N, C-alpha and C positions, 0 to 999 in steps of 0.2 A: 509367536515365536517368542524368544529372548534375544536381548542385546548381544552382542561381543562384549567381550569384557571393557571396562575404562575405568580409569581413576577418576575422582568426584571431588571439586573443590568447592565450598561453600565458601564466597567470596566475603570477606567483611568489608574492603573497599575498592574504588576503581584501580588503585594499585596493583591491588590484587590479581583483577582481572588481564591489567595490562601485562603484567611480568607473566600470567599463564600461556595469553597469546603470543608475549614475544618467545618465550621457550619451546614450546608446543609447535608454532603457526598453523599449518593446514590440518596438523592433526589434532586442535583443541577444537570446541562447539560451545558455542553459550548459549545456556538455557536460562530464559526467561516465562513465559506461560509454558512452553512444550509441548502445546496442543498438536504442532507439526514436528515439531523434533521426535516428540518420543514415538510416534509412530514410526519415522524415518529409521530409528534404532532397532526398534521390536522387528522390523520387515529387515535391519540389516542392509540398507539403503545408505544409512550413515553408519559407519564404524570409527569414531573419534578416540584417540589413550586418554583424551581428558576434557569431563565435562565438568564447563565452568557454572555454577548457579549464581545468578545475579541479583535475586529479589531479596537479598537480604540488605542490597546497599540503599538506604533511604533518599540518598540522592538523584539516584537516579529514577524515583516513582514520583516526581514533582513534574501538575501542571505549572506554570509560570506565562504569565503576560509580561514580555518586554518589549517596551513601542510598541511598534505597529506589527508585530509577531508572537505567536503563541509558542513556546517551546516544553517540548511532551520528551520526557525522558525513556529511557528504555524498559525501565521499569513500568512504566504505567499501564495496566490492563485496560481492555477496551469497555469493560462494565464502569471503570472508573473514569473513564472520559467521557463516558455517556450520561453518567452522574454530575459531572460539571455543572453547577447553575449557570456560567457561563457560557455553555456551548453552542448553544439558537443563535445567542447574537451576535456574537466574534467569528466561529466558523460551520456557517449554516451549511456548506455542502458536507461537512464531517457530519453532524447532526442526520440530514436525510440519510446518508449513505450507512454509517457503522448498524443501522438496526439490521442490517441485509448481513452483516457480517456472522457468519456462522448461526448458533443458537445461543438462547441467554445461558446456558450451563459454557459452554465455551467460553463466550467473551467473560464470563466471570472469573478465569484464567488465562487466556491467551493476552498477549499485549499487542498493542499499534505497533512499536518498533518489530516485534518477533515476525509479524506480517508482510511487514517491507522487508525483513533479510530475507525470509522464504521467498519472495517474488513470484508467487505463484502468479500468472498472467489472467487466472481468473479472480482474484482476489480483487476485494473494494479499496482498502485502504492505499496502493500501490498507483490505483486510477486518481484519486482523490489530490494523493502529492502533485502527482504529476498534473491535474486540472488548475489547482491553486499556486503552481510554480514555487513548489516548497524546495527545502534543504535538510539534506541528510546530514548531521553531525557525526564524525568520525575521529576517533583518537586513537593512537598509540602511543608506546612509551616516549615519544619524542616530540610528536607535534600533534595538533588538533589541525583537520581540514573540512571543509563543508563542500558537499557535491549538489550538484541541483537536479532535480528528481529526473529532469528528461535525458540526465548523463548517469543516472544510480543505478538504472535498470538494463542488463548489457545483452536479457535474452531469458527464455522459461529456467526460472531458479539461478539467473546469474544477477550479480551484482558489482558494480566498482567498489567493493568492499576488499580491502585486500587482507590477508590473513590473520595478519597480526593485529587487524584493526578491529577495535568496539565499536559498534554504532551506541553513540552518546545519548542520543536523542535526535528529535527532528526539530525543525524550524516551519512553522505556516505563518503565510502574512495572515492578516486581517485587513479584507478589504470593508471599507464601511461602506452600507448600503448596497450590499453584491447582491446581483439575481443570481440564483443558482437553479440546477432542478437535476434530480438525480431518478434513474429509472435500469431497473436489474428484471432481465425475465431469467428464470430457474425451472425446475421441474418442481421443486415447492422449496418455498421460505429455507434459507439458509443451505440448500444444497449451492454446488459451485454455479458460477452464472455461466450462462450459454451465452449471454451479451449483455453487458452492463455498460452504461451510457451514463454523462454527467456534460452539462453544459452550464456555462457561464458568461456573463455578459461582459465583455474587457472595451477598453476605449475606444478600439480601433473596428469593434462589432462583436464577435460571437466566437467563443472556443468551444469544441465540443471535443470530448474523449472519452476512447472508445476500450473498454478491456473487455477478455476473455475472446477475443477471433485471433490478434495476433500474440508474438510471443511476450508483448512487451504492452501495456498501456500505451494508446497513441494518441495525439491529440493534434487537432488542426485549427486554427486560428484563422476566420473569413469576414472581410465588411459586411455589412447587415445585406444577407442576399434575400430574395424572395421568387415565387412562385418556381418559372422552370431552370432560371439559373440556380437556386439552393437544391432543386433536384438533382439538376446536372451536379454539382458539386459533390451531393450526396452519394450518387450513385459511386462517381469517380473512386473517395473516400473507401467506400465501402468493398471495391476492389483491391486498391493498394494493400489492403489490410491482408491481404492472402490468406482469407478463410480456408480451414480445410475441413472434410467429411471427418466424424468421429461417431463414436457411440452413443452420442448426447445430441448431437443434431448436425443437419447438413450443412455444406459452404452456403447452399443458396441460402437455405434459410437466415444464417448469421448474417448474410447481407440485407435481407429482407426487411430483419429484426433494427439493421444499421440505421437503411433511409428511413424506415417507420421511426422509431422511438426516436431519431435525429432530429427529424422534423417535427416533431412534436415538442419535445425540449427548447428547439431554439426559439420556435413558436412563444413559447412558455416563457421563455426570460427576456424576449426583446419585446415583449406588449407593453 
């Protein structure tokens, strides 16, 4: 299929992007990697009047360490972040999860922020952002604002970004000496996750985040639990996620995976 007709803007500055978004609002879409958006255009699931290409804007393609956070611009490709020399030391959970995002070919084009903007509940980057307690950096012609990850994802492919706002980047906290773990189950490596889980040791105990089950990545923080107390907590959490049967897996199978993987990962980070 072919997309509906649209105007194309190759933005040379952030100002160009913000002006286009201000003029067209919900009729404009931002193009970065395009690995999801181009398919949606071709299937006419998206019919923008204006497509704004941001990949020529150098300032959006930076990875910067600022104090206790890493700022990742909207134009940073997934392959660029994987190749960043400081990734494993500063963002170990991202280093574990990012190789599961698509395939080498899609990671060479797809962007970190593009995955977040798309808000697929099976995607790895939204789950990682929630696990780390990161923030999404939004901007329009009037102001900038920061939205916590837990508040950014509003539903399946829905976010808190307003029509006239650009996702300028994300901020991820650097947690020194963090103990983290990640695991995903899919039919094949690179396919959509049937269940993906991330665990992280936190000062009050442990955090477990699950993707691929509910409409958004869902987190739970627990004190240090063991034995039957941990089993009961994981069982309750697995049912709270509201798993549904689909062509990829049954709800029961997903709940079983949450319990099994969750126990393994929690044990790993609390060793």
